[in-house]
N, CA, C and O atoms as a CHARMM CRD file, in Angstrom:
* protein
*
  268
    1    1 UNK  N      0.84300  -1.14400  -0.00500 PROA 1      0.00000
    2    1 UNK  CA    -0.04100  -0.02100  -0.03200 PROA 1      0.00000
    3    1 UNK  C      0.88600   1.27600  -0.02800 PROA 1      0.00000
    4    1 UNK  O      0.66400   2.21700  -0.79000 PROA 1      0.00000
    5    2 UNK  N      1.90000   1.26100   0.84800 PROA 2      0.00000
    6    2 UNK  CA     2.77400   2.40800   1.00200 PROA 2      0.00000
    7    2 UNK  C      3.53800   2.66200  -0.35100 PROA 2      0.00000
    8    2 UNK  O      3.61700   3.78300  -0.85300 PROA 2      0.00000
    9    3 UNK  N      4.09400   1.53000  -0.90000 PROA 3      0.00000
   10    3 UNK  CA     4.88200   1.67000  -2.13400 PROA 3      0.00000
   11    3 UNK  C      3.99400   2.24000  -3.23200 PROA 3      0.00000
   12    3 UNK  O      4.46800   3.08400  -3.99300 PROA 3      0.00000
   13    4 UNK  N      2.74200   1.83400  -3.36000 PROA 4      0.00000
   14    4 UNK  CA     1.89800   2.29800  -4.40000 PROA 4      0.00000
   15    4 UNK  C      1.49200   3.75700  -4.11600 PROA 4      0.00000
   16    4 UNK  O      1.37900   4.56000  -5.04200 PROA 4      0.00000
   17    5 UNK  N      1.28600   4.07800  -2.89600 PROA 5      0.00000
   18    5 UNK  CA     0.93100   5.44500  -2.50200 PROA 5      0.00000
   19    5 UNK  C      2.02000   6.36400  -2.88800 PROA 5      0.00000
   20    5 UNK  O      1.73400   7.45400  -3.38500 PROA 5      0.00000
   21    6 UNK  N      3.27200   6.00400  -2.69600 PROA 6      0.00000
   22    6 UNK  CA     4.37300   6.83400  -3.13300 PROA 6      0.00000
   23    6 UNK  C      4.36700   7.03600  -4.63100 PROA 6      0.00000
   24    6 UNK  O      4.52400   8.16200  -5.10300 PROA 6      0.00000
   25    7 UNK  N      4.19100   5.98400  -5.37900 PROA 7      0.00000
   26    7 UNK  CA     4.09900   6.12300  -6.82400 PROA 7      0.00000
   27    7 UNK  C      2.99700   7.03000  -7.29400 PROA 7      0.00000
   28    7 UNK  O      3.19800   7.82400  -8.21300 PROA 7      0.00000
   29    8 UNK  N      1.84600   6.93200  -6.69000 PROA 8      0.00000
   30    8 UNK  CA     0.73600   7.83900  -6.99600 PROA 8      0.00000
   31    8 UNK  C      1.06900   9.26400  -6.65700 PROA 8      0.00000
   32    8 UNK  O      0.72400  10.17100  -7.41500 PROA 8      0.00000
   33    9 UNK  N      1.74000   9.49900  -5.52600 PROA 9      0.00000
   34    9 UNK  CA     2.12500  10.76800  -5.10900 PROA 9      0.00000
   35    9 UNK  C      3.05000  11.47200  -6.05000 PROA 9      0.00000
   36    9 UNK  O      2.93300  12.66700  -6.31800 PROA 9      0.00000
   37   10 UNK  N      4.00000  10.66400  -6.55500 PROA 10     0.00000
   38   10 UNK  CA     4.96400  11.26700  -7.59200 PROA 10     0.00000
   39   10 UNK  C      4.15100  11.57900  -8.86000 PROA 10     0.00000
   40   10 UNK  O      4.38000  12.60100  -9.50700 PROA 10     0.00000
   41   11 UNK  N      3.19900  10.69500  -9.21600 PROA 11     0.00000
   42   11 UNK  CA     2.41300  10.94300 -10.42800 PROA 11     0.00000
   43   11 UNK  C      1.55600  12.25500 -10.30200 PROA 11     0.00000
   44   11 UNK  O      1.42400  12.99600 -11.27600 PROA 11     0.00000
   45   12 UNK  N      1.02300  12.50800  -9.18800 PROA 12     0.00000
   46   12 UNK  CA     0.16300  13.67100  -9.02800 PROA 12     0.00000
   47   12 UNK  C      0.95400  15.00000  -8.94100 PROA 12     0.00000
   48   12 UNK  O      0.40400  16.07300  -9.18900 PROA 12     0.00000
   49   13 UNK  N      2.21700  14.91100  -8.59600 PROA 13     0.00000
   50   13 UNK  CA     3.04800  16.10900  -8.37500 PROA 13     0.00000
   51   13 UNK  C      4.01300  16.41300  -9.53700 PROA 13     0.00000
   52   13 UNK  O      5.01400  17.10100  -9.33700 PROA 13     0.00000
   53   14 UNK  N      3.72900  15.91800 -10.72000 PROA 14     0.00000
   54   14 UNK  CA     4.56400  16.15700 -11.90500 PROA 14     0.00000
   55   14 UNK  C      4.37700  17.55900 -12.43300 PROA 14     0.00000
   56   14 UNK  O      3.37400  18.20000 -12.12000 PROA 14     0.00000
   57   15 UNK  N      5.29600  18.05000 -13.21400 PROA 15     0.00000
   58   15 UNK  CA     5.10800  19.35100 -13.85800 PROA 15     0.00000
   59   15 UNK  C      5.64100  19.26500 -15.26700 PROA 15     0.00000
   60   15 UNK  O      6.25600  18.25900 -15.61900 PROA 15     0.00000
   61   16 UNK  N      5.43500  20.26200 -16.07700 PROA 16     0.00000
   62   16 UNK  CA     5.98300  20.35600 -17.41500 PROA 16     0.00000
   63   16 UNK  C      5.45400  19.30500 -18.35200 PROA 16     0.00000
   64   16 UNK  O      4.26900  18.97100 -18.33200 PROA 16     0.00000
   65   17 UNK  N      6.33900  18.78700 -19.17100 PROA 17     0.00000
   66   17 UNK  CA     5.95900  17.74500 -20.17600 PROA 17     0.00000
   67   17 UNK  C      5.46300  16.50800 -19.53200 PROA 17     0.00000
   68   17 UNK  O      4.51000  15.91500 -20.03700 PROA 17     0.00000
   69   18 UNK  N      6.05300  16.05700 -18.42100 PROA 18     0.00000
   70   18 UNK  CA     5.59200  14.87400 -17.76100 PROA 18     0.00000
   71   18 UNK  C      4.11400  15.04700 -17.28400 PROA 18     0.00000
   72   18 UNK  O      3.32500  14.11100 -17.41100 PROA 18     0.00000
   73   19 UNK  N      3.73800  16.23300 -16.73700 PROA 19     0.00000
   74   19 UNK  CA     2.38900  16.51700 -16.39300 PROA 19     0.00000
   75   19 UNK  C      1.41900  16.39300 -17.61400 PROA 19     0.00000
   76   19 UNK  O      0.32400  15.83600 -17.53000 PROA 19     0.00000
   77   20 UNK  N      1.89600  16.93800 -18.71500 PROA 20     0.00000
   78   20 UNK  CA     1.03900  16.84800 -19.93100 PROA 20     0.00000
   79   20 UNK  C      0.82400  15.40000 -20.33000 PROA 20     0.00000
   80   20 UNK  O     -0.30200  14.99800 -20.62400 PROA 20     0.00000
   81   21 UNK  N      1.91100  14.60100 -20.34300 PROA 21     0.00000
   82   21 UNK  CA     1.81000  13.21400 -20.73300 PROA 21     0.00000
   83   21 UNK  C      0.88500  12.47200 -19.74700 PROA 21     0.00000
   84   21 UNK  O      0.04700  11.66700 -20.15300 PROA 21     0.00000
   85   22 UNK  N      1.05300  12.75700 -18.46500 PROA 22     0.00000
   86   22 UNK  CA     0.12900  12.11500 -17.44200 PROA 22     0.00000
   87   22 UNK  C     -1.33200  12.43600 -17.75300 PROA 22     0.00000
   88   22 UNK  O     -2.18900  11.55500 -17.82000 PROA 22     0.00000
   89   23 UNK  N     -1.58400  13.75600 -17.94300 PROA 23     0.00000
   90   23 UNK  CA    -2.96100  14.18500 -18.22400 PROA 23     0.00000
   91   23 UNK  C     -3.51700  13.52900 -19.45800 PROA 23     0.00000
   92   23 UNK  O     -4.67300  13.10600 -19.45800 PROA 23     0.00000
   93   24 UNK  N     -2.75100  13.43200 -20.48700 PROA 24     0.00000
   94   24 UNK  CA    -3.22000  12.78900 -21.76100 PROA 24     0.00000
   95   24 UNK  C     -3.43700  11.30200 -21.49600 PROA 24     0.00000
   96   24 UNK  O     -4.45500  10.77300 -21.94200 PROA 24     0.00000
   97   25 UNK  N     -2.59100  10.62800 -20.83300 PROA 25     0.00000
   98   25 UNK  CA    -2.70200   9.20100 -20.52400 PROA 25     0.00000
   99   25 UNK  C     -4.02300   9.01400 -19.73000 PROA 25     0.00000
  100   25 UNK  O     -4.83400   8.16700 -20.10400 PROA 25     0.00000
  101   26 UNK  N     -4.24700   9.76300 -18.67600 PROA 26     0.00000
  102   26 UNK  CA    -5.43300   9.58000 -17.85000 PROA 26     0.00000
  103   26 UNK  C     -6.70000  10.03300 -18.61600 PROA 26     0.00000
  104   26 UNK  O     -7.74600   9.39600 -18.49100 PROA 26     0.00000
  105   27 UNK  N     -6.62300  11.04100 -19.34500 PROA 27     0.00000
  106   27 UNK  CA    -7.77700  11.50500 -20.12100 PROA 27     0.00000
  107   27 UNK  C     -8.25700  10.51800 -21.09700 PROA 27     0.00000
  108   27 UNK  O     -9.45600  10.42800 -21.35900 PROA 27     0.00000
  109   28 UNK  N     -7.29700   9.72000 -21.68400 PROA 28     0.00000
  110   28 UNK  CA    -7.69000   8.73800 -22.68600 PROA 28     0.00000
  111   28 UNK  C     -8.16100   7.44400 -22.18400 PROA 28     0.00000
  112   28 UNK  O     -8.57600   6.59200 -22.96900 PROA 28     0.00000
  113   29 UNK  N     -8.11800   7.23800 -20.83700 PROA 29     0.00000
  114   29 UNK  CA    -8.57800   6.01500 -20.20100 PROA 29     0.00000
  115   29 UNK  C    -10.08700   6.00000 -20.16800 PROA 29     0.00000
  116   29 UNK  O    -10.68600   7.07200 -20.08200 PROA 29     0.00000
  117   30 UNK  N    -10.71600   4.90300 -20.22900 PROA 30     0.00000
  118   30 UNK  CA   -12.17200   4.77500 -20.01600 PROA 30     0.00000
  119   30 UNK  C    -12.47800   5.12900 -18.56600 PROA 30     0.00000
  120   30 UNK  O    -11.76900   4.70700 -17.65300 PROA 30     0.00000
  121   31 UNK  N    -13.53100   5.89900 -18.36200 PROA 31     0.00000
  122   31 UNK  CA   -13.89300   6.31500 -16.99800 PROA 31     0.00000
  123   31 UNK  C    -14.22500   5.15500 -16.11000 PROA 31     0.00000
  124   31 UNK  O    -14.16700   5.29400 -14.88800 PROA 31     0.00000
  125   32 UNK  N    -14.57000   4.02100 -16.65900 PROA 32     0.00000
  126   32 UNK  CA   -14.89600   2.79100 -15.82200 PROA 32     0.00000
  127   32 UNK  C    -13.69800   1.83500 -15.73100 PROA 32     0.00000
  128   32 UNK  O    -13.86300   0.72400 -15.22700 PROA 32     0.00000
  129   33 UNK  N    -12.54500   2.20500 -16.18000 PROA 33     0.00000
  130   33 UNK  CA   -11.38400   1.35300 -16.06100 PROA 33     0.00000
  131   33 UNK  C    -10.67800   1.53300 -14.69800 PROA 33     0.00000
  132   33 UNK  O    -10.02300   2.54100 -14.43200 PROA 33     0.00000
  133   34 UNK  N    -10.84900   0.51000 -13.86400 PROA 34     0.00000
  134   34 UNK  CA   -10.25800   0.55500 -12.53100 PROA 34     0.00000
  135   34 UNK  C     -9.11000  -0.44300 -12.34300 PROA 34     0.00000
  136   34 UNK  O     -8.85900  -0.93300 -11.24200 PROA 34     0.00000
  137   35 UNK  N     -8.42700  -0.72400 -13.45300 PROA 35     0.00000
  138   35 UNK  CA    -7.40200  -1.77300 -13.37700 PROA 35     0.00000
  139   35 UNK  C     -6.18100  -1.34600 -12.48500 PROA 35     0.00000
  140   35 UNK  O     -5.43100  -2.20100 -12.01300 PROA 35     0.00000
  141   36 UNK  N     -6.01100  -0.07400 -12.27700 PROA 36     0.00000
  142   36 UNK  CA    -4.91200   0.36000 -11.36300 PROA 36     0.00000
  143   36 UNK  C     -5.24600   0.15000  -9.92900 PROA 36     0.00000
  144   36 UNK  O     -4.33200   0.22300  -9.10700 PROA 36     0.00000
  145   37 UNK  N     -6.47500  -0.10500  -9.53900 PROA 37     0.00000
  146   37 UNK  CA    -6.77800  -0.35300  -8.16400 PROA 37     0.00000
  147   37 UNK  C     -7.41000  -1.76500  -7.91600 PROA 37     0.00000
  148   37 UNK  O     -7.83300  -2.10000  -6.80900 PROA 37     0.00000
  149   38 UNK  N     -7.44500  -2.55100  -8.99700 PROA 38     0.00000
  150   38 UNK  CA    -7.99800  -3.87300  -8.81800 PROA 38     0.00000
  151   38 UNK  C     -7.25900  -4.68300  -7.74800 PROA 38     0.00000
  152   38 UNK  O     -7.87700  -5.42100  -6.98100 PROA 38     0.00000
  153   39 UNK  N     -5.94400  -4.53900  -7.70600 PROA 39     0.00000
  154   39 UNK  CA    -5.11600  -5.27400  -6.61700 PROA 39     0.00000
  155   39 UNK  C     -5.57400  -4.89200  -5.24400 PROA 39     0.00000
  156   39 UNK  O     -5.48500  -5.70700  -4.32600 PROA 39     0.00000
  157   40 UNK  N     -6.05900  -3.68900  -5.06100 PROA 40     0.00000
  158   40 UNK  CA    -6.40800  -3.16600  -3.72500 PROA 40     0.00000
  159   40 UNK  C     -7.80700  -3.68000  -3.32500 PROA 40     0.00000
  160   40 UNK  O     -8.00700  -4.06200  -2.17200 PROA 40     0.00000
  161   41 UNK  N     -8.76700  -3.69500  -4.25000 PROA 41     0.00000
  162   41 UNK  CA   -10.14300  -4.01900  -3.90300 PROA 41     0.00000
  163   41 UNK  C    -10.58600  -5.42900  -4.29700 PROA 41     0.00000
  164   41 UNK  O    -11.69900  -5.83800  -3.96800 PROA 41     0.00000
  165   42 UNK  N     -9.71700  -6.18500  -5.00700 PROA 42     0.00000
  166   42 UNK  CA    -9.98500  -7.42600  -5.44000 PROA 42     0.00000
  167   42 UNK  C     -9.75200  -8.50500  -4.28600 PROA 42     0.00000
  168   42 UNK  O     -9.40000  -8.17800  -3.15300 PROA 42     0.00000
  169   43 UNK  N     -9.96800  -9.74900  -4.66000 PROA 43     0.00000
  170   43 UNK  CA    -9.72400 -10.85600  -3.62200 PROA 43     0.00000
  171   43 UNK  C     -8.35100 -10.90200  -3.19400 PROA 43     0.00000
  172   43 UNK  O     -7.45300 -10.60600  -3.98200 PROA 43     0.00000
  173   44 UNK  N     -8.10000 -11.27700  -1.91500 PROA 44     0.00000
  174   44 UNK  CA    -6.78000 -11.39900  -1.35900 PROA 44     0.00000
  175   44 UNK  C     -6.35600 -12.80600  -1.29200 PROA 44     0.00000
  176   44 UNK  O     -7.15200 -13.64600  -0.87400 PROA 44     0.00000
  177   45 UNK  N     -5.14200 -13.14400  -1.67500 PROA 45     0.00000
  178   45 UNK  CA    -4.59400 -14.50600  -1.71300 PROA 45     0.00000
  179   45 UNK  C     -4.26400 -14.89500  -0.20600 PROA 45     0.00000
  180   45 UNK  O     -3.92200 -14.05100   0.62200 PROA 45     0.00000
  181   46 UNK  N     -4.38900 -16.16600   0.05700 PROA 46     0.00000
  182   46 UNK  CA    -4.06400 -16.68800   1.42200 PROA 46     0.00000
  183   46 UNK  C     -2.55200 -16.68800   1.56300 PROA 46     0.00000
  184   46 UNK  O     -2.01200 -16.33200   2.61100 PROA 46     0.00000
  185   47 UNK  N     -1.86400 -17.09900   0.47600 PROA 47     0.00000
  186   47 UNK  CA    -0.41900 -17.19400   0.51100 PROA 47     0.00000
  187   47 UNK  C      0.21600 -16.00500  -0.25800 PROA 47     0.00000
  188   47 UNK  O     -0.21900 -15.73800  -1.37800 PROA 47     0.00000
  189   48 UNK  N      1.20100 -15.29400   0.27300 PROA 48     0.00000
  190   48 UNK  CA     1.77100 -14.18000  -0.40000 PROA 48     0.00000
  191   48 UNK  C      2.30000 -14.47600  -1.77800 PROA 48     0.00000
  192   48 UNK  O      2.35600 -13.58500  -2.62500 PROA 48     0.00000
  193   49 UNK  N      2.70500 -15.76000  -2.03000 PROA 49     0.00000
  194   49 UNK  CA     3.20000 -16.12900  -3.36500 PROA 49     0.00000
  195   49 UNK  C      2.06300 -16.16200  -4.36800 PROA 49     0.00000
  196   49 UNK  O      2.32500 -16.11200  -5.57000 PROA 49     0.00000
  197   50 UNK  N      0.85200 -16.24200  -3.94700 PROA 50     0.00000
  198   50 UNK  CA    -0.37400 -16.28900  -4.83700 PROA 50     0.00000
  199   50 UNK  C     -0.92000 -14.92000  -5.11500 PROA 50     0.00000
  200   50 UNK  O     -1.83800 -14.79200  -5.92500 PROA 50     0.00000
  201   51 UNK  N     -0.37700 -13.83200  -4.45400 PROA 51     0.00000
  202   51 UNK  CA    -0.89500 -12.46200  -4.76500 PROA 51     0.00000
  203   51 UNK  C     -0.61800 -12.07500  -6.11500 PROA 51     0.00000
  204   51 UNK  O      0.49000 -12.28300  -6.61000 PROA 51     0.00000
  205   52 UNK  N     -1.64500 -11.46900  -6.80900 PROA 52     0.00000
  206   52 UNK  CA    -1.42300 -10.99400  -8.20800 PROA 52     0.00000
  207   52 UNK  C     -0.51800  -9.81500  -8.18500 PROA 52     0.00000
  208   52 UNK  O     -0.34500  -9.16000  -7.15800 PROA 52     0.00000
  209   53 UNK  N      0.06100  -9.54200  -9.32500 PROA 53     0.00000
  210   53 UNK  CA     0.91600  -8.36600  -9.50200 PROA 53     0.00000
  211   53 UNK  C      0.00500  -7.15000  -9.28900 PROA 53     0.00000
  212   53 UNK  O     -1.17000  -7.18500  -9.65600 PROA 53     0.00000
  213   54 UNK  N      0.54000  -6.08400  -8.70200 PROA 54     0.00000
  214   54 UNK  CA    -0.27300  -4.90200  -8.38500 PROA 54     0.00000
  215   54 UNK  C     -0.81200  -4.30100  -9.72300 PROA 54     0.00000
  216   54 UNK  O     -2.02100  -4.28100  -9.95400 PROA 54     0.00000
  217   55 UNK  N      0.05400  -3.84400 -10.54100 PROA 55     0.00000
  218   55 UNK  CA    -0.35200  -3.31300 -11.85300 PROA 55     0.00000
  219   55 UNK  C      0.89800  -3.07200 -12.63000 PROA 55     0.00000
  220   55 UNK  O      1.96500  -2.94800 -12.02800 PROA 55     0.00000
  221   56 UNK  N      0.83200  -2.99900 -13.94400 PROA 56     0.00000
  222   56 UNK  CA     1.93200  -2.74700 -14.76100 PROA 56     0.00000
  223   56 UNK  C      2.02600  -1.23000 -14.96600 PROA 56     0.00000
  224   56 UNK  O      1.13600  -0.63200 -15.57000 PROA 56     0.00000
  225   57 UNK  N      3.09800  -0.60600 -14.46800 PROA 57     0.00000
  226   57 UNK  CA     3.19000   0.88200 -14.68400 PROA 57     0.00000
  227   57 UNK  C      3.19200   1.22600 -16.12900 PROA 57     0.00000
  228   57 UNK  O      3.73100   0.48900 -16.95400 PROA 57     0.00000
  229   58 UNK  N      2.59100   2.35000 -16.45100 PROA 58     0.00000
  230   58 UNK  CA     2.59800   2.88400 -17.81000 PROA 58     0.00000
  231   58 UNK  C      3.64500   4.00300 -17.77500 PROA 58     0.00000
  232   58 UNK  O      3.50600   4.98300 -17.04400 PROA 58     0.00000
  233   59 UNK  N      4.71200   3.82800 -18.59700 PROA 59     0.00000
  234   59 UNK  CA     5.72400   4.91200 -18.59000 PROA 59     0.00000
  235   59 UNK  C      5.22500   6.21100 -19.20600 PROA 59     0.00000
  236   59 UNK  O      4.50500   6.22000 -20.20500 PROA 59     0.00000
  237   60 UNK  N      5.61600   7.25900 -18.60100 PROA 60     0.00000
  238   60 UNK  CA     5.15800   8.60500 -19.09700 PROA 60     0.00000
  239   60 UNK  C      6.16600   9.10700 -20.27400 PROA 60     0.00000
  240   60 UNK  O      5.80500   9.96100 -21.08300 PROA 60     0.00000
  241   61 UNK  N      7.38200   8.54500 -20.30300 PROA 61     0.00000
  242   61 UNK  CA     8.33100   8.95500 -21.30700 PROA 61     0.00000
  243   61 UNK  C      7.95700   8.30400 -22.67400 PROA 61     0.00000
  244   61 UNK  O      7.59800   7.12800 -22.73300 PROA 61     0.00000
  245   62 UNK  N      8.04900   9.07600 -23.72800 PROA 62     0.00000
  246   62 UNK  CA     7.85300   8.47000 -25.07100 PROA 62     0.00000
  247   62 UNK  C      8.83200   7.38100 -25.32300 PROA 62     0.00000
  248   62 UNK  O      9.92300   7.37300 -24.75200 PROA 62     0.00000
  249   63 UNK  N      8.46900   6.46600 -26.16000 PROA 63     0.00000
  250   63 UNK  CA     9.39500   5.33300 -26.51900 PROA 63     0.00000
  251   63 UNK  C     10.71300   5.86500 -27.01000 PROA 63     0.00000
  252   63 UNK  O     10.77000   6.77600 -27.83700 PROA 63     0.00000
  253   64 UNK  N     11.77500   5.28500 -26.48800 PROA 64     0.00000
  254   64 UNK  CA    13.18200   5.75400 -26.88900 PROA 64     0.00000
  255   64 UNK  C     13.69000   6.90100 -26.08500 PROA 64     0.00000
  256   64 UNK  O     14.82000   7.33500 -26.30600 PROA 64     0.00000
  257   65 UNK  N     12.90200   7.43700 -25.13400 PROA 65     0.00000
  258   65 UNK  CA    13.37000   8.58300 -24.34200 PROA 65     0.00000
  259   65 UNK  C     14.41900   8.13400 -23.34000 PROA 65     0.00000
  260   65 UNK  O     14.20200   7.13100 -22.66000 PROA 65     0.00000
  261   66 UNK  N     15.50300   8.80000 -23.21800 PROA 66     0.00000
  262   66 UNK  CA    16.52000   8.49100 -22.26500 PROA 66     0.00000
  263   66 UNK  C     16.59000   9.59000 -21.24900 PROA 66     0.00000
  264   66 UNK  O     16.67400  10.76600 -21.60500 PROA 66     0.00000
  265   67 UNK  N     16.55300   9.21300 -19.92900 PROA 67     0.00000
  266   67 UNK  CA    16.63900  10.32400 -18.85900 PROA 67     0.00000
  267   67 UNK  C     18.07800  10.59100 -18.59700 PROA 67     0.00000
  268   67 UNK  O     18.40700  11.44500 -17.77400 PROA 67     0.00000
């Protein structure tokens, strides 16, 4: 929960081109797409090894971008 919260915090506090890419990415998502929080509200595994992956991060950088 904490790890994901930190990632979301970084996402919400972007500026410049990263903020524009974030806004475009989120604006283009279906309003009923909750895949980013399915891991939180979905069923919980009994064994930690059976836990599903939280979510696959979507990079904000265009393909081929080097930081």
